[in-house]
N, C-alpha and C positions, 0 to 999 in steps of 0.2 A: 779373371777374364778381362782382356783389354777390349777397347772399343772396336778394334779392327778384327778381333777374333770371331770365329763362327761357332755357334752352339750346335751340338747334336740335339735331337728332340729330348733325349734323356737329360742332358745337361741343362737345357732350358727349363724343363719341368722341375728339376732339383732347385735351380736358381729361383724360379717362381715360388716354390714352397718356402724358401728362405726369405723371399721378399714380401710374402703375404702380410706379415705384421706391419711392415713399412707402408704397404699399400692401404691397409685398413686405417692406419693413422692418417695417411694423406686424405682419405675420404672424410674422416671425422673433422680434421682441421680445415678442409675445404669448406665444409658446412659452417663451422664456427666463423671462419673468415667472412663468408658471405653474410651471415647474420650480423656480425660486428660492423661490416661495411654499411649494411642497410640501416643500422641503428645510429650511425654517425651522420646520416643525411639530416638536413634541418627538420624535415618532417618525419624522420625515421622513428620507428617504435623502439622503446627501451628494451634492453636485453640484460639478463643477469650475467652475461659472459664478460661484461666490462666495457671498456672504451678503446680509445686510440692506442694506449700502451699494449693492451691485450691483442689488438689487431696487428700491431707491428711485431709482437712476439710470435703470433701465429704465422705471419708471412715469413719471418726468418726461419721458423721451424719447417714450413713448407719447402723453402729453398733447400734446407739441409736434407730433407727426405728425398726430394727430386734428385739431388746430387748423389745420394746413396744409391738410388735406382740406376742412374746413368753410369756410376763407377763399376757396375757389374758387367758392363758391355751391352746391357739391354738399352733400348731406346724408348723414352717416354714420349709418345706421340700425341696423347690426348690427356686433358686435365679434367674435363667434365663432359662425358664420363672418362675415367682413366683408361688409357690404351697403352699397352706395353708390348713392344715388338722385340724379338730376339733374332738377330741375323743368323741365317743358316743356309744350308743347301739341301735340296731334295732332288735326287736323281740328277745332280750336276747343275741344277737351276737355282740361282740366287732367290731365296725366299725370306720372308719375315714370319717367324712363328708368333702368333698373334693372341694376346690375352686382353679381353675387354672386361671392364668392371662388370661384375655380375656373373661372369663365367665361373664355373666351378672347377675347371681344370684347363690346362693348356691343350686345346684340341683343334685349333684352327691355324691356318697359314694363308698367306697370299704372296704372289710373286712380287719381288721387290720393284719391278718396273710397272706394275699395275696398281698396287695400293689396295686399300681397304675394300674397295668395290669388288675386287676379285677374291675376297675371302672365301676359303673352302675348308671343309673338315680335313684334318690330317688322316692319311690312309691308315688302315689297321687300327 
């Protein structure tokens, strides 16, 4: 799927299913990077995760994972919490099928011109 392509609801759900392991790894690495960053402050608590080399490695892997998401045509809109949008059309209206970290399925959308504040349940 290219960045300009539109997803059907079914295609977006299938793509999300394939992306879930990537998104799970993003969440875990995000937490590791936050802990490593805190430990590197002068008054930071020690962590068994390592130090600066491990932080740099986590950041590089996060970049790779974010690129993987974006290469599907999905849009990574939020990092903490993760927010992934899939461009689509519903009844001829441009929308973004919306998955938010913690959602168990792709069940939400919002009009492209309104944004997250207009998030609604998918019909049916």
